[in-house]
VMD Tcl script that builds the backbone (N, CA, C; Angstrom):
set m [mol new atoms 297]
animate dup $m
set s [atomselect $m all]
$s set {name element resname resid chain x y z} {
  {N N UNK 1 A 14.365 -1.915 -12.920}
  {CA C UNK 1 A 14.939 -0.675 -13.388}
  {C C UNK 1 A 15.208 0.211 -12.176}
  {N N UNK 2 A 16.430 0.699 -12.040}
  {CA C UNK 2 A 16.799 1.547 -10.923}
  {C C UNK 2 A 16.587 3.016 -11.237}
  {N N UNK 3 A 16.564 3.797 -10.188}
  {CA C UNK 3 A 16.443 5.249 -10.318}
  {C C UNK 3 A 17.857 5.825 -10.361}
  {N N UNK 4 A 18.123 6.676 -11.343}
  {CA C UNK 4 A 19.425 7.333 -11.450}
  {C C UNK 4 A 19.269 8.805 -11.101}
  {N N UNK 5 A 20.378 9.502 -10.992}
  {CA C UNK 5 A 20.319 10.927 -10.648}
  {C C UNK 5 A 19.547 11.727 -11.699}
  {N N UNK 6 A 19.550 11.273 -12.935}
  {CA C UNK 6 A 18.796 11.995 -13.970}
  {C C UNK 6 A 17.293 11.785 -13.833}
  {N N UNK 7 A 16.892 10.827 -12.990}
  {CA C UNK 7 A 15.472 10.580 -12.755}
  {C C UNK 7 A 14.932 11.388 -11.585}
  {N N UNK 8 A 15.789 12.151 -10.917}
  {CA C UNK 8 A 15.384 12.991 -9.794}
  {C C UNK 8 A 15.378 14.432 -10.280}
  {N N UNK 9 A 14.200 15.044 -10.216}
  {CA C UNK 9 A 14.006 16.355 -10.833}
  {C C UNK 9 A 13.289 17.268 -9.845}
  {N N UNK 10 A 13.674 18.518 -9.819}
  {CA C UNK 10 A 12.994 19.475 -8.944}
  {C C UNK 10 A 11.603 19.786 -9.501}
  {N N UNK 11 A 10.747 20.229 -8.631}
  {CA C UNK 11 A 9.373 20.558 -9.038}
  {C C UNK 11 A 9.368 21.657 -10.101}
  {N N UNK 12 A 10.246 22.637 -9.965}
  {CA C UNK 12 A 10.279 23.707 -10.968}
  {C C UNK 12 A 10.722 23.167 -12.326}
  {N N UNK 13 A 11.687 22.243 -12.346}
  {CA C UNK 13 A 12.103 21.630 -13.614}
  {C C UNK 13 A 10.959 20.794 -14.195}
  {N N UNK 14 A 10.245 20.094 -13.345}
  {CA C UNK 14 A 9.135 19.265 -13.817}
  {C C UNK 14 A 8.051 20.120 -14.449}
  {N N UNK 15 A 7.747 21.245 -13.822}
  {CA C UNK 15 A 6.739 22.158 -14.402}
  {C C UNK 15 A 7.158 22.610 -15.799}
  {N N UNK 16 A 8.419 22.933 -15.936}
  {CA C UNK 16 A 8.912 23.464 -17.205}
  {C C UNK 16 A 9.002 22.400 -18.292}
  {N N UNK 17 A 9.138 21.135 -17.887}
  {CA C UNK 17 A 9.382 20.072 -18.868}
  {C C UNK 17 A 8.391 18.926 -18.751}
  {N N UNK 18 A 7.170 19.204 -18.365}
  {CA C UNK 18 A 6.221 18.129 -18.090}
  {C C UNK 18 A 5.961 17.249 -19.304}
  {N N UNK 19 A 5.795 17.823 -20.464}
  {CA C UNK 19 A 5.521 17.031 -21.660}
  {C C UNK 19 A 6.685 16.078 -21.957}
  {N N UNK 20 A 7.909 16.569 -21.866}
  {CA C UNK 20 A 9.086 15.733 -22.098}
  {C C UNK 20 A 9.188 14.630 -21.039}
  {N N UNK 21 A 8.909 14.975 -19.764}
  {CA C UNK 21 A 8.939 13.971 -18.692}
  {C C UNK 21 A 7.894 12.892 -18.936}
  {N N UNK 22 A 6.714 13.310 -19.359}
  {CA C UNK 22 A 5.650 12.342 -19.634}
  {C C UNK 22 A 6.065 11.377 -20.734}
  {N N UNK 23 A 6.713 11.882 -21.764}
  {CA C UNK 23 A 7.192 11.005 -22.844}
  {C C UNK 23 A 8.239 10.016 -22.333}
  {N N UNK 24 A 9.142 10.486 -21.471}
  {CA C UNK 24 A 10.167 9.604 -20.911}
  {C C UNK 24 A 9.532 8.528 -20.029}
  {N N UNK 25 A 8.551 8.915 -19.251}
  {CA C UNK 25 A 7.870 7.958 -18.369}
  {C C UNK 25 A 7.111 6.938 -19.204}
  {N N UNK 26 A 6.446 7.391 -20.233}
  {CA C UNK 26 A 5.716 6.469 -21.109}
  {C C UNK 26 A 6.671 5.478 -21.765}
  {N N UNK 27 A 7.915 5.890 -21.962}
  {CA C UNK 27 A 8.924 5.015 -22.568}
  {C C UNK 27 A 9.558 4.071 -21.543}
  {N N UNK 28 A 9.181 4.189 -20.272}
  {CA C UNK 28 A 9.670 3.245 -19.275}
  {C C UNK 28 A 10.398 3.845 -18.092}
  {N N UNK 29 A 10.704 5.120 -18.139}
  {CA C UNK 29 A 11.411 5.747 -17.012}
  {C C UNK 29 A 10.441 6.000 -15.848}
  {N N UNK 30 A 10.989 6.138 -14.671}
  {CA C UNK 30 A 10.230 6.593 -13.507}
  {C C UNK 30 A 10.947 7.827 -12.990}
  {N N UNK 31 A 10.208 8.837 -12.617}
  {CA C UNK 31 A 10.812 10.095 -12.195}
  {C C UNK 31 A 10.403 10.414 -10.760}
  {N N UNK 32 A 11.356 10.930 -9.996}
  {CA C UNK 32 A 11.094 11.407 -8.645}
  {C C UNK 32 A 11.148 12.930 -8.700}
  {N N UNK 33 A 10.084 13.556 -8.248}
  {CA C UNK 33 A 10.019 15.015 -8.205}
  {C C UNK 33 A 10.320 15.454 -6.779}
  {N N UNK 34 A 11.228 16.414 -6.637}
  {CA C UNK 34 A 11.593 16.915 -5.323}
  {C C UNK 34 A 10.998 18.302 -5.103}
  {N N UNK 35 A 10.779 18.600 -3.839}
  {CA C UNK 35 A 10.314 19.938 -3.449}
  {C C UNK 35 A 11.138 20.334 -2.238}
  {N N UNK 36 A 11.780 21.469 -2.331}
  {CA C UNK 36 A 12.674 21.936 -1.262}
  {C C UNK 36 A 13.751 20.897 -0.952}
  {N N UNK 37 A 14.240 20.201 -1.989}
  {CA C UNK 37 A 15.312 19.237 -1.830}
  {C C UNK 37 A 14.911 17.881 -1.287}
  {N N UNK 38 A 13.632 17.677 -1.015}
  {CA C UNK 38 A 13.139 16.410 -0.467}
  {C C UNK 38 A 12.255 15.701 -1.495}
  {N N UNK 39 A 12.245 14.367 -1.481}
  {CA C UNK 39 A 11.339 13.610 -2.355}
  {C C UNK 39 A 9.913 14.071 -2.095}
  {N N UNK 40 A 9.168 14.280 -3.165}
  {CA C UNK 40 A 7.810 14.831 -3.033}
  {C C UNK 40 A 6.784 13.905 -3.669}
  {N N UNK 41 A 6.924 13.631 -4.960}
  {CA C UNK 41 A 6.023 12.728 -5.678}
  {C C UNK 41 A 6.817 11.970 -6.738}
  {N N UNK 42 A 6.180 10.946 -7.280}
  {CA C UNK 42 A 6.798 10.186 -8.361}
  {C C UNK 42 A 5.887 10.218 -9.575}
  {N N UNK 43 A 6.476 10.145 -10.736}
  {CA C UNK 43 A 5.725 10.027 -11.988}
  {C C UNK 43 A 6.054 8.654 -12.564}
  {N N UNK 44 A 5.008 7.842 -12.748}
  {CA C UNK 44 A 5.179 6.524 -13.362}
  {C C UNK 44 A 4.090 6.333 -14.403}
  {N N UNK 45 A 4.304 5.398 -15.291}
  {CA C UNK 45 A 3.335 5.073 -16.334}
  {C C UNK 45 A 2.035 4.568 -15.690}
  {N N UNK 46 A 0.902 4.957 -16.243}
  {CA C UNK 46 A -0.396 4.572 -15.688}
  {C C UNK 46 A -0.584 3.055 -15.672}
  {N N UNK 47 A -0.108 2.363 -16.700}
  {CA C UNK 47 A -0.221 0.901 -16.721}
  {C C UNK 47 A 0.623 0.264 -15.615}
  {N N UNK 48 A 1.788 0.846 -15.339}
  {CA C UNK 48 A 2.633 0.335 -14.260}
  {C C UNK 48 A 1.951 0.575 -12.911}
  {N N UNK 49 A 1.312 1.715 -12.755}
  {CA C UNK 49 A 0.577 1.995 -11.516}
  {C C UNK 49 A -0.548 0.981 -11.326}
  {N N UNK 50 A -1.283 0.679 -12.389}
  {CA C UNK 50 A -2.326 -0.342 -12.312}
  {C C UNK 50 A -1.734 -1.684 -11.883}
  {N N UNK 51 A -0.576 -2.019 -12.430}
  {CA C UNK 51 A 0.103 -3.267 -12.083}
  {C C UNK 51 A 0.486 -3.271 -10.600}
  {N N UNK 52 A 1.031 -2.163 -10.108}
  {CA C UNK 52 A 1.390 -2.067 -8.693}
  {C C UNK 52 A 0.158 -2.249 -7.809}
  {N N UNK 53 A -0.952 -1.661 -8.195}
  {CA C UNK 53 A -2.191 -1.812 -7.426}
  {C C UNK 53 A -2.665 -3.263 -7.450}
  {N N UNK 54 A -2.545 -3.912 -8.592}
  {CA C UNK 54 A -2.922 -5.327 -8.692}
  {C C UNK 54 A -2.056 -6.175 -7.767}
  {N N UNK 55 A -0.761 -5.904 -7.752}
  {CA C UNK 55 A 0.138 -6.639 -6.860}
  {C C UNK 55 A -0.255 -6.446 -5.398}
  {N N UNK 56 A -0.622 -5.241 -5.036}
  {CA C UNK 56 A -1.024 -4.971 -3.651}
  {C C UNK 56 A -2.304 -5.723 -3.301}
  {N N UNK 57 A -3.270 -5.753 -4.213}
  {CA C UNK 57 A -4.509 -6.512 -3.962}
  {C C UNK 57 A -4.191 -8.002 -3.800}
  {N N UNK 58 A -3.311 -8.522 -4.646}
  {CA C UNK 58 A -2.937 -9.935 -4.552}
  {C C UNK 58 A -2.230 -10.219 -3.232}
  {N N UNK 59 A -1.376 -9.295 -2.783}
  {CA C UNK 59 A -0.694 -9.469 -1.504}
  {C C UNK 59 A -1.702 -9.514 -0.361}
  {N N UNK 60 A -2.698 -8.637 -0.396}
  {CA C UNK 60 A -3.737 -8.633 0.634}
  {C C UNK 60 A -4.498 -9.952 0.618}
  {N N UNK 61 A -4.837 -10.445 -0.565}
  {CA C UNK 61 A -5.549 -11.724 -0.670}
  {C C UNK 61 A -4.709 -12.861 -0.093}
  {N N UNK 62 A -3.415 -12.863 -0.392}
  {CA C UNK 62 A -2.540 -13.908 0.144}
  {C C UNK 62 A -2.460 -13.840 1.665}
  {N N UNK 63 A -2.426 -12.630 2.211}
  {CA C UNK 63 A -2.413 -12.484 3.671}
  {C C UNK 63 A -3.708 -13.000 4.290}
  {N N UNK 64 A -4.833 -12.710 3.631}
  {CA C UNK 64 A -6.115 -13.208 4.135}
  {C C UNK 64 A -6.179 -14.729 4.085}
  {N N UNK 65 A -5.700 -15.298 2.991}
  {CA C UNK 65 A -5.688 -16.762 2.863}
  {C C UNK 65 A -4.784 -17.373 3.926}
  {N N UNK 66 A -3.622 -16.750 4.164}
  {CA C UNK 66 A -2.704 -17.246 5.185}
  {C C UNK 66 A -3.359 -17.193 6.568}
  {N N UNK 67 A -4.043 -16.086 6.867}
  {CA C UNK 67 A -4.730 -15.970 8.156}
  {C C UNK 67 A -5.825 -17.007 8.309}
  {N N UNK 68 A -6.585 -17.235 7.245}
  {CA C UNK 68 A -7.645 -18.247 7.296}
  {C C UNK 68 A -7.053 -19.639 7.480}
  {N N UNK 69 A -5.947 -19.912 6.809}
  {CA C UNK 69 A -5.296 -21.222 6.948}
  {C C UNK 69 A -4.826 -21.447 8.381}
  {N N UNK 70 A -4.230 -20.420 8.973}
  {CA C UNK 70 A -3.773 -20.540 10.360}
  {C C UNK 70 A -4.964 -20.742 11.296}
  {N N UNK 71 A -6.066 -20.060 11.021}
  {CA C UNK 71 A -7.266 -20.246 11.825}
  {C C UNK 71 A -7.802 -21.664 11.719}
  {N N UNK 72 A -7.815 -22.206 10.525}
  {CA C UNK 72 A -8.277 -23.582 10.334}
  {C C UNK 72 A -7.346 -24.578 11.030}
  {N N UNK 73 A -6.042 -24.298 11.011}
  {CA C UNK 73 A -5.096 -25.157 11.734}
  {C C UNK 73 A -5.381 -25.123 13.234}
  {N N UNK 74 A -5.683 -23.932 13.765}
  {CA C UNK 74 A -6.025 -23.820 15.187}
  {C C UNK 74 A -7.279 -24.618 15.512}
  {N N UNK 75 A -8.295 -24.518 14.660}
  {CA C UNK 75 A -9.534 -25.270 14.889}
  {C C UNK 75 A -9.245 -26.764 14.863}
  {N N UNK 76 A -8.470 -27.213 13.872}
  {CA C UNK 76 A -8.147 -28.636 13.765}
  {C C UNK 76 A -7.355 -29.124 14.976}
  {N N UNK 77 A -6.516 -28.250 15.549}
  {CA C UNK 77 A -5.705 -28.621 16.707}
  {C C UNK 77 A -6.463 -28.451 18.024}
  {N N UNK 78 A -7.694 -27.931 17.943}
  {CA C UNK 78 A -8.487 -27.741 19.159}
  {C C UNK 78 A -8.140 -26.476 19.921}
  {N N UNK 79 A -7.391 -25.586 19.315}
  {CA C UNK 79 A -7.024 -24.316 19.960}
  {C C UNK 79 A -8.126 -23.285 19.727}
  {N N UNK 80 A -9.263 -23.484 20.361}
  {CA C UNK 80 A -10.408 -22.606 20.165}
  {C C UNK 80 A -10.969 -22.198 21.520}
  {N N UNK 81 A -11.660 -21.067 21.541}
  {CA C UNK 81 A -12.349 -20.582 22.725}
  {C C UNK 81 A -13.705 -20.051 22.292}
  {N N UNK 82 A -14.632 -20.065 23.204}
  {CA C UNK 82 A -15.952 -19.498 22.947}
  {C C UNK 82 A -15.810 -17.974 22.909}
  {N N UNK 83 A -16.279 -17.360 21.854}
  {CA C UNK 83 A -16.145 -15.914 21.680}
  {C C UNK 83 A -17.156 -15.119 22.492}
  {N N UNK 84 A -18.211 -15.735 22.934}
  {CA C UNK 84 A -19.289 -15.004 23.606}
  {C C UNK 84 A -18.814 -14.240 24.845}
  {N N UNK 85 A -18.030 -14.828 25.755}
  {CA C UNK 85 A -17.574 -14.054 26.914}
  {C C UNK 85 A -16.729 -12.830 26.526}
  {N N UNK 86 A -15.878 -12.984 25.532}
  {CA C UNK 86 A -15.053 -11.861 25.086}
  {C C UNK 86 A -15.905 -10.773 24.462}
  {N N UNK 87 A -16.873 -11.141 23.628}
  {CA C UNK 87 A -17.762 -10.153 23.012}
  {C C UNK 87 A -18.575 -9.426 24.069}
  {N N UNK 88 A -19.036 -10.155 25.076}
  {CA C UNK 88 A -19.803 -9.529 26.155}
  {C C UNK 88 A -18.934 -8.536 26.922}
  {N N UNK 89 A -17.679 -8.889 27.181}
  {CA C UNK 89 A -16.768 -7.982 27.878}
  {C C UNK 89 A -16.515 -6.717 27.071}
  {N N UNK 90 A -16.361 -6.859 25.772}
  {CA C UNK 90 A -16.161 -5.688 24.898}
  {C C UNK 90 A -17.390 -4.786 24.961}
  {N N UNK 91 A -18.572 -5.362 24.891}
  {CA C UNK 91 A -19.812 -4.570 24.950}
  {C C UNK 91 A -19.910 -3.845 26.290}
  {N N UNK 92 A -19.522 -4.507 27.393}
  {CA C UNK 92 A -19.576 -3.861 28.702}
  {C C UNK 92 A -18.611 -2.683 28.769}
  {N N UNK 93 A -17.397 -2.851 28.231}
  {CA C UNK 93 A -16.426 -1.763 28.231}
  {C C UNK 93 A -16.915 -0.583 27.415}
  {N N UNK 94 A -17.502 -0.882 26.243}
  {CA C UNK 94 A -18.021 0.207 25.391}
  {C C UNK 94 A -19.159 0.931 26.077}
  {N N UNK 95 A -20.027 0.185 26.729}
  {CA C UNK 95 A -21.151 0.799 27.416}
  {C C UNK 95 A -20.650 1.662 28.575}
  {N N UNK 96 A -19.608 1.183 29.275}
  {CA C UNK 96 A -19.031 1.953 30.384}
  {C C UNK 96 A -18.337 3.213 29.889}
  {N N UNK 97 A -17.678 3.136 28.742}
  {CA C UNK 97 A -16.976 4.289 28.190}
  {C C UNK 97 A -17.955 5.328 27.650}
  {N N UNK 98 A -19.097 4.876 27.159}
  {CA C UNK 98 A -20.083 5.801 26.585}
  {C C UNK 98 A -20.859 6.526 27.680}
  {N N UNK 99 A -20.957 5.914 28.848}
  {CA C UNK 99 A -21.788 6.480 29.913}
  {C C UNK 99 A -21.079 7.310 30.866}
}
mol reanalyze $m
mol bondsrecalc $m
mol representation Tube
mol addrep $m
């Protein structure tokens, strides 16, 4: 569903018509509220917001799985290094910066 010009409303109009806007949003519309002529906030259905949050969590999980897969490929290919020298160097830098 695209946003049309009727879905862009000034903050003062939104204040005056909030109940009507809420009914339109519940029916499937999405509204963009402007302030001083610039996009300010959006009004969307609460269930749609939950869905968007679920999609974002799933995207994060997929990125983590992809990173783990690439790490396992590196291990299988022998592209590994001992982390101890790097961790020690980080600790030395932090200690030097703190002192």
